[in-house]
N, C-alpha and C positions, 0 to 999 in steps of 0.2 A: 281612435288609438289604434295603432298597428303593432301586433305582437309577433315577435320572432321566437319560436319555440326550438329548443336545441335538446336532442336526445344523444348525449354523450357516448362515444364509442372509439377506442383506439384504431380499430380497423374500418369501421363504418359509423360515421355520425350523421344522424338524421336531422333535418331542418324543416321547419313549417313557418309560414307567414300567413297570419289571419288579420283581417280588418274588422274591428269592433265598433258599431254605430248602436249605441244603447243596447238593447237586448239582441240585436241582429249580428249574426257572425258571417263574414263573407271570406272565402277561400281567396288567397293572392297566390301562393307558390308553394311547393314542397320538393324535397330532394334528399340527396345524400352526398357526403363528402367522404371520399374513400382514400385510404393511404396505402393501397396496394402498389402504387408507383415506386414507393420507398422499401428497402430491404426489411424484411420482417425484423431483423435485430437492429435496425437504425432508428432507435426511438426519437433522437433529436430531429431527424428527417421527418418523421411521421408527425411529431408535434408542430413543426413547421408548416407541414400541408394543412394541418387542422386550424392553426392560427390564421394563416392566409385565406383559407377557404370560408371561415366564418366571417372574416373582415370583407371579403368580397361579397357574401351574401347580404351583409349588413349595408354595405354602399349601395347594392343594386336595388334592395327593396326599401332602405329607409325606414326601418321599424322605430316606434317611440319607446319600446319596452322589450325586454328579453326575458324569457322564461327557461331555466334549465333544469334538468332532473338531478336531485342530490343522489350521490353514488351510496348504493348499500354495501355492506361488507360482505364479501363473497367468501366461500368456503376456502378458496386459494388465495392467500395473502398476496402473493405475486400478482395475480390478476387484478386484485383490488388496488394495489399500488400503481399498476400501468394505468388503469382506468381513471384513477385519480389525478395522474399526471396529465392525461388527455383532457380531463375536465378542467383543470387548472389552466391549460393552454386556451381552452375554449372560452373560459371566464376572462382571462387577461384579454384576449382579442375584443370581446364584448365591452368590457369596462374601459380599455384603452381608447374604444371608439365612442366613448361618452354615453353608452347606453345604460340606463338603470337595469339592474338584473334582480329578478326575484328567483326562487329556488322551490321546488315541490318534489316531494317523494313520488316514487312510482304508485304506491298505494293511494296518495293523494289524488294523483293524475287519474288513475283507474276508477276511483269513487267519482270523481268529476264527470267522467265521459260515461261509464257504464253502470254506475250506481254501486258498485261494490268493489273492494280493493283486491280481489283476487281474480279479476277478469283476465281472460286469455288474450294474446295478441290479436287474434282473429276477431274477437269481440270489439276490441279497441278499434281495429280496422273498419268494421262495420258500422260502429256508432260514429266514428269521425266522419265516415262518409255520408251518413244520415244528417248529422248536425250541419255539415257544410254543404248539403246538397250536391255531392260529387256524383258523376256517372257510374264510378267503380271505386272500390277501396284503395287507398293508397298503399304503397309498400310498408313493411313493418316498422322499419326505422323512421320513415316520413310519418306515419300514422302516430306513433309516439310522440313525436316532435309536434305534430298538429294537436295532440291531445294536451301537451304541456301548454301550448298556446292558448287553447279553449279553456283549460284549468284556470290560467292567469285572468283571462277575461271574465270569468265568473267570480273569481276570488277577489279580484282587484276592486270592484265595487264595494264589496264588504269591508275589505282593508280602508279604502278611502272613507266610508261612513264612520268607521272606527276611529280614524285618525281626525276627523272633523269634529268628533265628540270632545276632543281635547284631552281625553284621560290616558291615551297612549301616544309616544313618539312614532315617527314613521318606522324607526328600526325595531322597536319593541312590538308594534302591532303585527308585523310581518312574522314575528315568531309564534304567533297564535296558530296552533294546530301543527306546528312543526314546520311552517314554511319559513323562508328567509328572504330578506330584500336587502339590498346594498345601494 
């Protein structure tokens, strides 16, 4: 399984690609998609950059599944709305490319990577570097995206076991503990 993790952002979106072979995780690639080339007030141009950027990453690395962070409600409703639109463009790019998409909250990802949901960015960066045996910690946005890919790698085996038990459908079992799969 090859997992593409996406940490959505309107200005900077992180991506990370991880290969999963049983319990082994192998780093493939990571980076960011930046929308600074578009004018700050030009939302459609920024969304287009995000959409095309994620499509390009998916075409280049050929993931079999994607994992995206669920947006939390921010203090500023306008910021939350803008982030939601960016996330929507990213999801549309992934789904239109035929990728199954799973979603996790930041707390779920932090628990999977650092062992507790209140981990700081630096802790996530260090743990991702350790788990993937990287020579140095990745950037903040790329580390979160790699963390989402790792989170899905760990959770997917449990979701598959639950689905095989026949008691829950694919759509229902992904809602376990707040994660979602489409």
